[in-house]
PyMOL commands that place a pseudoatom at each C-alpha (Angstrom):
pseudoatom trace, name=CA, resn=MET, resi=1, chain=A, elem=C, hetatm=0, pos=[101.925, 159.931, 68.861]
pseudoatom trace, name=CA, resn=ILE, resi=2, chain=A, elem=C, hetatm=0, pos=[104.382, 159.371, 71.905]
pseudoatom trace, name=CA, resn=HIS, resi=3, chain=A, elem=C, hetatm=0, pos=[102.298, 156.551, 73.228]
pseudoatom trace, name=CA, resn=GLN, resi=4, chain=A, elem=C, hetatm=0, pos=[103.464, 154.891, 70.337]
pseudoatom trace, name=CA, resn=ASP, resi=5, chain=A, elem=C, hetatm=0, pos=[107.438, 154.785, 70.668]
pseudoatom trace, name=CA, resn=TRP, resi=6, chain=A, elem=C, hetatm=0, pos=[107.247, 154.867, 75.254]
pseudoatom trace, name=CA, resn=LEU, resi=7, chain=A, elem=C, hetatm=0, pos=[108.713, 151.445, 75.436]
pseudoatom trace, name=CA, resn=ASN, resi=8, chain=A, elem=C, hetatm=0, pos=[111.827, 152.522, 73.343]
pseudoatom trace, name=CA, resn=ARG, resi=9, chain=A, elem=C, hetatm=0, pos=[112.116, 156.309, 75.125]
pseudoatom trace, name=CA, resn=GLU, resi=10, chain=A, elem=C, hetatm=0, pos=[114.272, 157.007, 78.069]
pseudoatom trace, name=CA, resn=THR, resi=11, chain=A, elem=C, hetatm=0, pos=[113.522, 156.450, 81.208]
pseudoatom trace, name=CA, resn=ILE, resi=12, chain=A, elem=C, hetatm=0, pos=[112.018, 159.954, 83.354]
pseudoatom trace, name=CA, resn=LYS, resi=13, chain=A, elem=C, hetatm=0, pos=[112.625, 158.307, 86.817]
pseudoatom trace, name=CA, resn=MET, resi=14, chain=A, elem=C, hetatm=0, pos=[112.221, 155.615, 89.058]
pseudoatom trace, name=CA, resn=VAL, resi=15, chain=A, elem=C, hetatm=0, pos=[109.315, 155.104, 91.737]
pseudoatom trace, name=CA, resn=THR, resi=16, chain=A, elem=C, hetatm=0, pos=[108.377, 151.974, 94.249]
pseudoatom trace, name=CA, resn=CYS, resi=17, chain=A, elem=C, hetatm=0, pos=[104.724, 151.398, 94.657]
pseudoatom trace, name=CA, resn=LYS, resi=18, chain=A, elem=C, hetatm=0, pos=[103.531, 151.752, 97.890]
pseudoatom trace, name=CA, resn=HIS, resi=19, chain=A, elem=C, hetatm=0, pos=[100.597, 149.371, 97.817]
pseudoatom trace, name=CA, resn=THR, resi=20, chain=A, elem=C, hetatm=0, pos=[97.925, 147.768, 95.122]
pseudoatom trace, name=CA, resn=ASN, resi=21, chain=A, elem=C, hetatm=0, pos=[94.653, 149.210, 97.232]
pseudoatom trace, name=CA, resn=ALA, resi=22, chain=A, elem=C, hetatm=0, pos=[92.353, 150.439, 93.761]
pseudoatom trace, name=CA, resn=GLU, resi=23, chain=A, elem=C, hetatm=0, pos=[88.858, 151.328, 94.871]
pseudoatom trace, name=CA, resn=LYS, resi=24, chain=A, elem=C, hetatm=0, pos=[88.103, 150.510, 91.450]
pseudoatom trace, name=CA, resn=TYR, resi=25, chain=A, elem=C, hetatm=0, pos=[90.081, 148.487, 89.252]
pseudoatom trace, name=CA, resn=MET, resi=26, chain=A, elem=C, hetatm=0, pos=[92.637, 145.400, 89.783]
pseudoatom trace, name=CA, resn=VAL, resi=27, chain=A, elem=C, hetatm=0, pos=[95.699, 146.568, 90.443]
pseudoatom trace, name=CA, resn=ASN, resi=28, chain=A, elem=C, hetatm=0, pos=[97.236, 143.563, 91.433]
pseudoatom trace, name=CA, resn=ARG, resi=29, chain=A, elem=C, hetatm=0, pos=[97.406, 141.826, 88.615]
pseudoatom trace, name=CA, resn=VAL, resi=30, chain=A, elem=C, hetatm=0, pos=[99.594, 144.357, 87.386]
pseudoatom trace, name=CA, resn=LEU, resi=31, chain=A, elem=C, hetatm=0, pos=[101.888, 146.487, 90.080]
pseudoatom trace, name=CA, resn=THR, resi=32, chain=A, elem=C, hetatm=0, pos=[103.311, 144.784, 92.787]
pseudoatom trace, name=CA, resn=ALA, resi=33, chain=A, elem=C, hetatm=0, pos=[103.829, 146.226, 96.343]
pseudoatom trace, name=CA, resn=GLY, resi=34, chain=A, elem=C, hetatm=0, pos=[107.690, 146.989, 96.942]
pseudoatom trace, name=CA, resn=ASN, resi=35, chain=A, elem=C, hetatm=0, pos=[108.730, 146.783, 93.291]
pseudoatom trace, name=CA, resn=THR, resi=36, chain=A, elem=C, hetatm=0, pos=[110.336, 149.688, 91.388]
pseudoatom trace, name=CA, resn=TYR, resi=37, chain=A, elem=C, hetatm=0, pos=[109.303, 150.682, 88.130]
pseudoatom trace, name=CA, resn=GLU, resi=38, chain=A, elem=C, hetatm=0, pos=[110.336, 152.829, 85.320]
pseudoatom trace, name=CA, resn=VAL, resi=39, chain=A, elem=C, hetatm=0, pos=[108.451, 156.028, 84.330]
pseudoatom trace, name=CA, resn=LYS, resi=40, chain=A, elem=C, hetatm=0, pos=[108.319, 156.541, 80.378]
pseudoatom trace, name=CA, resn=ASN, resi=41, chain=A, elem=C, hetatm=0, pos=[105.712, 159.853, 80.995]
pseudoatom trace, name=CA, resn=GLU, resi=42, chain=A, elem=C, hetatm=0, pos=[103.767, 161.679, 83.648]
pseudoatom trace, name=CA, resn=THR, resi=43, chain=A, elem=C, hetatm=0, pos=[100.165, 164.229, 83.626]
pseudoatom trace, name=CA, resn=GLU, resi=44, chain=A, elem=C, hetatm=0, pos=[99.686, 165.668, 87.197]
pseudoatom trace, name=CA, resn=GLU, resi=45, chain=A, elem=C, hetatm=0, pos=[97.398, 162.993, 87.749]
pseudoatom trace, name=CA, resn=PHE, resi=46, chain=A, elem=C, hetatm=0, pos=[99.227, 159.456, 86.237]
pseudoatom trace, name=CA, resn=TYR, resi=47, chain=A, elem=C, hetatm=0, pos=[102.513, 158.154, 85.935]
pseudoatom trace, name=CA, resn=PHE, resi=48, chain=A, elem=C, hetatm=0, pos=[102.539, 156.046, 83.234]
pseudoatom trace, name=CA, resn=VAL, resi=49, chain=A, elem=C, hetatm=0, pos=[105.222, 152.770, 83.962]
pseudoatom trace, name=CA, resn=ILE, resi=50, chain=A, elem=C, hetatm=0, pos=[106.313, 149.377, 82.395]
pseudoatom trace, name=CA, resn=ASP, resi=51, chain=A, elem=C, hetatm=0, pos=[104.325, 147.087, 84.332]
pseudoatom trace, name=CA, resn=ASN, resi=52, chain=A, elem=C, hetatm=0, pos=[104.103, 143.303, 85.498]
pseudoatom trace, name=CA, resn=ASN, resi=53, chain=A, elem=C, hetatm=0, pos=[103.825, 141.969, 82.201]
pseudoatom trace, name=CA, resn=GLY, resi=54, chain=A, elem=C, hetatm=0, pos=[106.262, 144.467, 80.330]
pseudoatom trace, name=CA, resn=LYS, resi=55, chain=A, elem=C, hetatm=0, pos=[103.218, 146.702, 79.052]
pseudoatom trace, name=CA, resn=VAL, resi=56, chain=A, elem=C, hetatm=0, pos=[103.213, 150.804, 79.342]
pseudoatom trace, name=CA, resn=SER, resi=57, chain=A, elem=C, hetatm=0, pos=[100.057, 151.350, 81.588]
pseudoatom trace, name=CA, resn=GLY, resi=58, chain=A, elem=C, hetatm=0, pos=[98.904, 154.625, 83.703]
pseudoatom trace, name=CA, resn=PHE, resi=59, chain=A, elem=C, hetatm=0, pos=[98.240, 154.135, 87.332]
pseudoatom trace, name=CA, resn=TYR, resi=60, chain=A, elem=C, hetatm=0, pos=[97.350, 157.298, 89.798]
pseudoatom trace, name=CA, resn=LYS, resi=61, chain=A, elem=C, hetatm=0, pos=[100.367, 158.498, 91.681]
pseudoatom trace, name=CA, resn=ASP, resi=62, chain=A, elem=C, hetatm=0, pos=[98.998, 157.978, 94.839]
pseudoatom trace, name=CA, resn=TYR, resi=63, chain=A, elem=C, hetatm=0, pos=[99.946, 154.465, 94.343]
pseudoatom trace, name=CA, resn=PHE, resi=64, chain=A, elem=C, hetatm=0, pos=[104.200, 155.194, 94.098]
pseudoatom trace, name=CA, resn=GLU, resi=65, chain=A, elem=C, hetatm=0, pos=[106.334, 157.029, 95.775]
pseudoatom trace, name=CA, resn=GLU, resi=66, chain=A, elem=C, hetatm=0, pos=[109.678, 158.989, 94.030]
pseudoatom trace, name=CA, resn=LYS, resi=67, chain=A, elem=C, hetatm=0, pos=[112.947, 157.410, 94.680]
for i in range(1, 67): cmd.bond("trace and resi %d" % i, "trace and resi %d" % (i + 1))
show_as sticks, trace
zoom trace
């Protein structure tokens, strides 16, 4: 149950949000273009980052660029 302690886990890397132009969801409420976010977990398709609300959320990798 890795998701239960994500906030306390070591940061894997830092990524910068490129855009918040989502096709389906309102991403601009929890991400800000140009901000840097801590990646707590990663899959092939998603980054799990600490968003603007202070929670860990999963987003498609195409919103971000690696530093």
